[in-house]
N, C-alpha and C positions, 0 to 999 in steps of 0.2 A: 448641444453643449452651451449655447448662449444662455440658457437658463441658469447653469451653474456660474457662468461668468458674471451674471448680474446680482448674485446673491452676496451677502457680506462674507467676510473672511471666516467668521465663526460658524456660519451655517454650512459651509462645505468642509470644514476642518475634521468633523466627525464622520467617519464612513457608515453607510447604511448597514443594517443587520444582514440584508441579502448579499452585500459584498463579503462580510465576514464569514457567512455560512458557506458561500459559494467557494471561497478560498479553502475552507475546511474540508468541504466535499472534494474538490480536486486533490488536496493533499491525502485524503483517505483513498483515492483511487491509485495513487503511486505504487503502492506495495502490491496489491493484486495484479497490476499491470505488469510490473517487472517479474513478478512471480509467474504469471502466465508465459512470458517469454522465456523465463528460465525453464519451465516445465516443457516448453516447446522444443528448446535446444536439446534438452536431455533425451525427450522422446525421439528426436530424429538422429542425434548423434550421442548414444549412450556410451559412457565410459565410467571408470571408477573416480576419475577427478570431477567430472560434471555431476554425477550422482552424489558425490560428498559435498560439493558446493551447493547443491540444491537441497539437500538434507539440512544444511546449516544456513538456509536462505534468510531465515528471520534475523539471526545474529549478524550476519554480514550486511544485511539491509540497515539494521540498527546502527551498526558502527558508521557506515558510509553516510547516513542521513544525519547522525550526531556531528560528524566533521563538517558536512556541507551547510547544515543549520547554524553552527557555532561561527563559520566564517561570514555568513550573511548577517547574523545578529550583531556581530562586533563591527562589520563595516557599515552595514545600511540600517541596523535596528529593526530589521524584519527578516522573516523566514524567506525561503527560496520562492514558495508560492505566493506569499503576501507581497513580495516585491514585484511579482508579475502582475498582481491585481492592483498596484498602487496603494497598498497599505503599509503602514509603519507603526511601530511600537514606541512608546515614550514612558518615561518615569513620571508617576503622578507626584511624588514628592520632590524629585530633583528637577522637574519641569524641563527635561532634556533627554539626552541619550541614556541608554540602560546602564546600570551598574553591573558588575560581575555577578553579584548574587541574583539579580533579576534576570540576566542572561541564563544563569543555571536553572531558575525556576521555569523559564519558558522552554528550555531544553528538556527539562524534567516532564513537563506537561506535553510537549509534542512528541518526544522520542520515547522516554522511558515509560510513561504511562501507556502509551499505545502498544509498546512491546509487551508490557505486563498484561494488559487486557487481552491481546491477541493469544498469549500463552494460557491465560485463564479460560478463554473460549475453547481453545483446543483441549485442555485437559477436561473440561466440562463435557465436550463432545465424546471424548474417550471414555470417561467414566459413565457417561450415559449409555454408551453401547455395551460396556461391560456390566451394566446392571442386570442385563438379560441372563447373563452367566450366573448372577447371584453371589459373586465372589468380590465383595467390597469390604474395606475396612471401617471402623466406626468414624475416623476422620474423612474417609472419602464420601461416606453417606451424609456426613454433616455438611460438607462442601457442596454436595448436590442439592441439598436442602436450603442452605443459606445464600448461595451465590446468586440465584435470580433475584432475591429480595435486595441485596446489595446493589446489583446492576440497576434495578428500577430506582432505587434511592439515589444512586449517582445521576441517573438520567433526569430525576426530578430536579436535583439541584443545578444540573446544566440548564434545563428549561427555565428555572427561576432566574439564573443570571441572564439568559438571553431575553427574558421578559423585562428585566430591570434595564439592559441596554436599550431595548426597543422603546421604553418610556423615557429614555434620556437622563435617568438618574446616575448612570455610571457608564463609563466607556470601556469597561472590562467585560469580556465576553464569555469568561470561564471562572471558576472557582479559584483556581490557582493564581490567575491573573489578578484576581481582586485582592487576595491575600498578599501578593507580592507588589501590589500597587503599580501594576502594568496596565497601559490603556492604549486604545488604538487611535490612530489619526491617519490622514492621508499623507502619502509619501511626498516628502519635500525634496525637490531636486536643487541641491546647492550648486551654484556656479563656481568653477575653480577660480582661485584668485589670481589675477593678472600678474605676470611676472615683468619685471623691468626690462628684461632682454628678450621677451617673447617677440614672435613675428607680428607685424603690424602694428606695433606699439607706437612707433614714430614713422611717420611718412617722411621725414627729412633726412633720416640716417641713410648712409651708403650701403647698398645691398652688396655684400662680398660673396662672390661665387667660390666658396671653399668647402672642405668636408664638413665643417661645423653646420654651415647653411643647409647642405643637403641632409645631413642627419636631423636637424630640426624640422625641415619640411617632411621627412619621412615620418618622424615620430608624430607630428601634427596629423598627418594622413592616417596613420594607423590608428591613433586615438579616436578619430571621428569614425572609422570603419568599425572599431571595437564596439563603440556605442551604438552604431547603427545595427551590428549583428545582434548585440545584447537585447535591443529593443525589439527586433524582429523575432528572436527566439523566445522572448517573453510572451509575445503575442501568439506564436504558433504552437508553444508547448502544451497548452490546454487542448488545442485541436488534436494534437499528437496522441494524447492521452485518451480523448474521446474516440478517436479512430481505432485505437488498440482495443478498447473495451468493447466497441461495436463489432470488431473482427472476431474477439472471443466469443460474444454472444451468438455470432452467426455460425461459428464452428461448433458450438455446443448444440445447435438444433440438429434434429434428425435428418438424414438425407431424404429428400422429398422426390428424388428421381424414382421413377418406376422401372425396374429391371425387367428385361425380356425374359419372361418364364419359359419361352419356347427353347432357349438355349441351355436351360438347366436339365441335365439328365434325370430320369426318373430314379428313385432310390432302389437299391437292390432288394430283392424279397427277403424277408426275415426267415432265417433258418435256426437250427438249434445251436450252431456254432456262433452265429452272430449274437444270438440272445445270451449266450453264456458270457461273451466278451462284453456286452452292455450291462450285464449284472456286475461284472467286475469294475466298470467305470461307476457303479453307484456306491462304491465303498468310500467312506469319508477318510481323507488323508491324515486327519488329526486324531479322531477317536478310534478308527480302523473298524467301524461298524457300518451298517447300511445308513445311507444318507437320509436324515429326517429334517424336514424344513429347510430345503437346499438354498445355498447362496453361492453365487459365482464371484470369484476373484477377477482382478484386472488381467491376471495371467491366463485366464481362461479355464482354470480348474474349479470343480464344484466340490463344496463340502457342506456339512451342516452349519447352517447360519450362526448359531451360537458358538460352535467350535471355531468358526473362522473369525468372528468378532474377537473371541478371547485370544486366539493366537496371534492375530495381527496386532491387537492392542499391546500385548506383552512383548512381542518380537520384532514387529514391524516389517516382516518379510513373508513371502509367499511359503506355505508349509511343504510344497513340492519343490519349486526351483530355487528357493531361498534367496530371491531376488527382492529388492525393497518395493513395497506397495506405496505408490505416491498417493497421498491423501489419507493415509491410514484407514481406518474403518469406514470413511465416507466412500471408498472405492469398492466396498462390498455391495453387491446387488442381490435382493431376494429373487429367486427363481420361481416364477409362477407356472406351475405345471399341474 
């Protein structure tokens, strides 16, 4: 840290591109982390309320993030994650705090654009699955053809803005920030102005042991504790997000434990009755014919893979139990046999 202290003020005023990208990566991990926690709660304690909240997770998360980011932008001129990384935004034109229009532009870039991008990705995945059934309208086919090109174009603009930031030509890390004249800088901690009647202002005044004195002492102590807890939380929050993501990746791995095969009883011999029952289990619950190209749903039922993809994309529930299928068509797996 002595290196930064020996640099001039202008050299340390601009954050590095690594800090900006790191804050954006952590901000991008927030939604899948809380979505994983929500899915875990729904899986362990299923109810109508929890399923309804989880089905509207994108909208609820966007509303909560909108309120949180608006509070931090108005008070600190930085988003929640940017404040944890010691970053701050400033107006290029006003050379100071952000205006209401610039706050709206930052909220639109961080919340609304992210929500629209996630919805477009979800619709693209759904339509890509329905393409197997061959039932798409003209607009849906155009969306599948043009959306990848638009996504690549926006990625190219984002890369160009980051290269300009890296070269030092601008301090705006995104296209909307450049259009709104919003730039990055390091967070500036402003010391509160000293009050005339504050504690320790005058060493000559007489200390009076009354309720006002104890109230001032407690307020001063709570203020110091609040700042300490805020600093500690801002440092531990990225570690918490990383631990949750690591736990999610660990739980998604297949179980590597070897079961004791001697405890599993051998299967019963195949007879005519069991053969008839197995033939009944090969009937697709959607088209009510013999299963072709089988696919298994999250509920354990087997159906034709195109039929299952089409039914789940249109209704979002299991064709047998009528329960919601979490993840949509992503929860359908092809059965190799």
